[in-house]
N, C-alpha and C positions, 0 to 999 in steps of 0.2 A: 560398824554394827548397824542392824536394821533400825534400832531405836534412835540412832543419831541421824537418820535420813529424814528430810523434810517430806511433807505430803506431796508437794509438786514432784520431787525426785522419784517417789514411789509410783506416782501416776505415770511418769515418763517411762520408767522401767517396765511397768505393766503393759504399756502400749507397745513397746518394742518386742516384748515376749509374745504378745498376741498376734501382732501383724508383721513382725520382722522388719529389716531395714528397707525392704522394698516400698513399704507404705510411706516411710519418711522421705525416700527419694522421689516417689511418684508425686508427692505434693509439690515438688519444685519443678516438675516437668510442665512444659507449655505445648500447646498444639502448634502445628505448623502455621506460621502467620500467613495471612492473605491480605491483599490490598483492598481497602474500602475507601469510598469517598467521604465517609463519616469518621469523625475522630473517635478513637477508643477512649472511653471515660477514664480508664486506668493508665492510659499512655501519658507519660510525663511530657511528651513532645507537645509543642503548641499547635493549635488548630491551623489548617491551611490558610485561613483568611487572615491570620495574625502573624504568619511566619514569612521570612524572606523567601522569595521564589522568583524564578525566571518568568516574568509575565511580559506580555506585549505592552510596551509603554504607551501605546496609542489606544489601548482598550481601557474602559472605565473600570474602577476598582470594584464596582458592584457586580460586574460580570464574572462570576466564579465558576461558570460552566465550561470555560475555555479549556480544551484539552492540553494546551501548552503550559498550564500551571504545574509546577513541580510540587507534588504533595510530599512532604518530608517523610522519609522512612529509613529506619536504621537497618532494615533487613535487606541485605543484598541477595543475589541469586545463590551464591555459595553458602551463605548463612542459612537460607531457607532450605536448601538441599541437605545441609548438615542436620538441621533440626528434623527434617522429614525422615532422614535415615535413622535418627535416634528414636523417633516416636513410633516406629513400626518394627515388628518382628518378622524377619524374613526366613522362611524355611526353604532352603535351596532345593529340597526334594519335592516339595508339593506346590511351590509358587514360583512364578516367573516375573520378578520385579527388576526392572532395569533402572538404576539410579544414575548411571553415567551416560550422558547423552552421546549419540553417535554423530560423528562429523560427516556430513554428506558432501561428496565431491563431484557428483554427477547431476547434471541439469534435470529438472522435473519435466522438461519438454523433450519429446521423442518424435520429431516430425517425420523421420524416415520410416518409422513403424506405425505411423498414424493412419487409420483407415477412415475415409470420408465418403459420404454419400454424394458430395458435391463435386468431387474431382476424381480422376482416374488414379491408379496406383502410382505410376511413374510420370507424374505431370511435369511440364516445363514451366519456367517462371512466367507469370502473368499470361496464362493461356486465355485467349479471347472468350471462349465459351464459359470458363469459370468466372471471369470478370463480369460478364453479362449477367450471370446468375446472381452474383453478389450484388450487383447494381439493382437488379429487380427486387431482391429481398430487402435491401436497405430502403428502396423507394416505397415498399408496401408497409413496412413496420412503422408504427407511430413512435415519436421520440421517447415517450415515457416507457413503452414496452422495451425499446432498445436499451434505455438506461438500466432497466431492471436486469436484462440479460447480461449487460456489461458488469453490473455490480455482483451478480451471482458468480460470474467467472473470476472477477477480481478477488472476491472473498475466499474462493477455493484456492487460488494460487497463493494468496497471502496467509493461508491457514487460519482464517477467522471462522469459517464455517466448515462443517463436515470433517472435523479432525478426530480421528478415532483414538481410543485410549492407547492403542499400540503406538500410534504416531506421536502422541503426547509423551509416552515413555521414551521413545527414541530421541525426541527433541529435548527432553529434560525439563520442558515447560509446557503450559497448557495452551498457549496461543502463539501464533507466528509473530504477533506484534512485539512480544518479548524476545523471541528467538532472533529477530533481525537486528537486535541491539547487542547480541552476544558474539563472542569470537567464533563459535561454531555455527553462526548464522550466515556465514559468507555465501553459501550457495543459494540460500533464500533471497539474499539481497541481489545476487546476480539474476535470479529468476524474475524478480520484480522489475529490475531495470531492463531486462530483455523484453518483458511484456509491455512495459511502458513505451519503449522505443518502437517495437513492432506494431503496436496499436496506432501510434502516431503516423507511421509510414503508410499503413493500410488506408487510413482515412484520407491522407494526402493523395495517395494514388487514386482513390475513389473520386475525389474532387477533380484532380488534374486529368483524369481519364475521361471526363465528360467533355467530349470533343464537339458537342453541339453548339448552340447559340450561347450568348452571354446570359440570357434569361434562364436557360437550363442549368448552367453552372451556378448562377445566383440562387436558384431553387435548392440545389444540392448544398450549397454553402449555408443557406438558411436552416436546412434540416440539421446539419452538424451543429450549428449554434444552439438550436433547440435541445439537442441531445445533451450538450454541455450544460445548459441551464437546468435540465432535469437531474443530471448527476449531482450538481451542486446543491440545488434547493430541496428537491423532493427525496432523493436517495441518500444525500449526505456522503457521497462517494468522492472524496477529494482526490484520491489517486486516479480514478477514471476521468474525473473532470480535468485534472492536469494533463493527462494524455491527449484528450480531445483538444484542449487549448494549445497544446504543443503543436498539434497538426495545423491549426489555424494560424499559428504564429511563425511557422516555417517561412524562410525568405522566399521559397518558390511559390508559396501561396499568397503571402502578404503583398507581393509585387504585382499581382493581377489587378491593375487599376480599373480596367473595364468591368471586371467581375464584381469588384467591391462597389463600384459606382452603380451598377445595375441593382445590387442588393439594396442600396440606400433608396433607390427609386421604387423598386417593386416590393421589397420587404423591409419597409422603414423600421418597423418595430423590432425586427431581428437585428438590424444594424445598430440601432440605438442601444439595445440590450447588450450587445457585444462590446461596443465602444465605451459605454458609460458605466457598465456594471461588471461584466464578466472579465474583461481584460484587466481593468484596474485591480479587481479582487485577486486575480491570479498573480499579478505582480506583487501585490502587498503580501500575499502568503509566502512568496518565494524569498522576500527580503525580511520577513519576520515582523510585518506590521499588521497582520491580519491572521485570524484563525477561526475555524468553524466551531460551532457550538457542540459541546460534548454530547448533549442529549439527542442530537440529530446525526452524528457522524457514524457511518458504517465502516469506511476505510479512510484513515487519516492521510494527510498530505505528507508522505514519507520520502518523496523523491529527493529533496535536498539532503535529508539525513542519510539516505542510502548512498548518494554520491559522495558525501563527506567521508563516510566510513570506508567505502571502497577505494577512494582516492588515497586516504591515509594508510591503507594497507599496502600500497605500492609506491612508497615515497621515492621520488626520483625517476619514476616511470610515467610516461604519458599513456594512459589507457584510452581505449576507444570511447569510454563514457566521458572523459575529460573534455573531449571536443564536442560530443553530441549534446551534452547537457547545458551548454552555455546559455541557450535561450531560456530554458526552464529555470535555471538558477538565477539568471539575470544579474550575475555578479562575476567578478574576476577573482583570480587567486589572491589578490590583495584586498579582499572584501573586509569590511570592518568587523572587528572581533565580536561586537554585540550581535551581529547577524548569525555568526557561527554559534555563539553561545545560545541564541534563541532556539536554533534547530537541535542542538545537543540537549538542551533542557527539555524541549518538546519530546525528544526521543526517550528521555528518562521517564517522562510521565506516560507516554504512549505504551511503554513496556508494561506499565502497571494496570492498564485499562482494557486489556484484551477481552475480558468478560463483558464489559459494557459495549464494545464494538460488536461483539457477537450477538448480544441481546438486541441491539439496534438493528442489525442486519436481519435477524430472524423476524422482527416486527415489520420491517419494511417489505420483506419478501413473503410474508405470511399469505398463504392462499395463491401464490403466484404459480401459474402453469406455464412452464417454459416451452417454447417452440424449438424442437431439436435442430432444425435448419438455421434458425436465427441465432441460437446459442452458438452454433458451430462457427458462425462468422466472427465471433468475438473470442474464440479459443486461440491461444497463442500457437499451438501446433498447426492448426489450419492456416493461420496467417503466415507462418514461416514457410509452409509448403507453397502457398499461393504466391508469395513474393519472390522466393528464391528457388522454387522447384524442388523436386525430389533429391537431386544430386547436390544442390548447393545449400540446402536448409541448415546443415550442421557444420558448414565450413567456418573458418575463422571469423569471429564476430566483427572485428575491425574492418576486414575486407568486405564483408557483407554490407555494413553500413556505408562505407566509402562508395561502394558500387551504387547503392540506391541514392546517394547524394547526387551522383551523376545522372541517374535515371530521372529523378525529380527535376533536375535542371533542364534536361532535354524536353520533358513533358511541358514544363512551365513556359519555356521559350517558344515551343511550338504553338501554344495557345495564344500567347501575347508576346511577339518579338520585342526585343529590347528597344528602348526609345531611340528614334532616329531611323528605324527601319520601316516605319509606316509610310 
């Protein structure tokens, strides 16, 4: 009977009659979680500074801006997708919302259909006239401007900038930095590795193709070192920085003793910068002893992570990248487990920081007016057409890289024959 009900029970019955069960259920619903570098005051998880994390053991504990720190989060991609699906109402007749990501199996690069103002339609590999135009443009552009063009192109390929809502819907995430850590991010990982390798080969060809004096080659070498420094320090583009350093560290380039000696004599500051700062920093990043500041990073150093993920996807098979990435990784297959864990831990954190990389890139490139011809030099489609020609640009990747290893060997030996031939 009503007389036997308590006041609280009557109030609860009245609330249900007025608002229905939906109100009670809605009070328990939460919005789709998003990553933040600040702790949620109602989150029972400990703050990042007090929780166990994969941190570079060689960095001070006071440096909490390092992007390799793993901020603890209980929300996986699947959990967030499930929460997002529950929190929205989809009317299939009036809205077009795709919650299931699409698995891309085709490369983002289409060199055979690429139209360029700098080369004819059906060009041959390494056409002299095109190489000369590339040389002229690289000689004219200053290192900072070149670094900005490289960063702009890198951010687009990595899907950090200019990602439309439709692309985000197809990806299932908002940033390529998260996509590259997911199973359906295989093609993006392949795109980034292709770009990394192609950029390195192009810069090596640019240097080794300078058939003039040692002074001329040393000047080109100094320019490339300056571009690497700009990518690292001013643009915070660790991906582009690694690609340029890869070119300088190729055996066909590093063996040019006369060229490097001339660099030390004519461009001492560049030689000192490379040998005492850039090269040690690159090696430390690759083995997990160094990391860039989160507040300055536009594109993180993801090459070791990409290589680990792509190698693990083909266990028992030797891929083309297993051979080509030895210098960049600076480790063998029996690498210590803490190095592997460092890069995997960094990958987990990078996946959560896509919005920060996007914000950094937008700030770095604010007001930047790109030069169409200079930008084209750093587009992967253009580089593939220049290096392999119209017919060979889309052939088997392993064959393409093996061929250019021979080409670089021939160019290097022509410039400075092996010891004993002088």
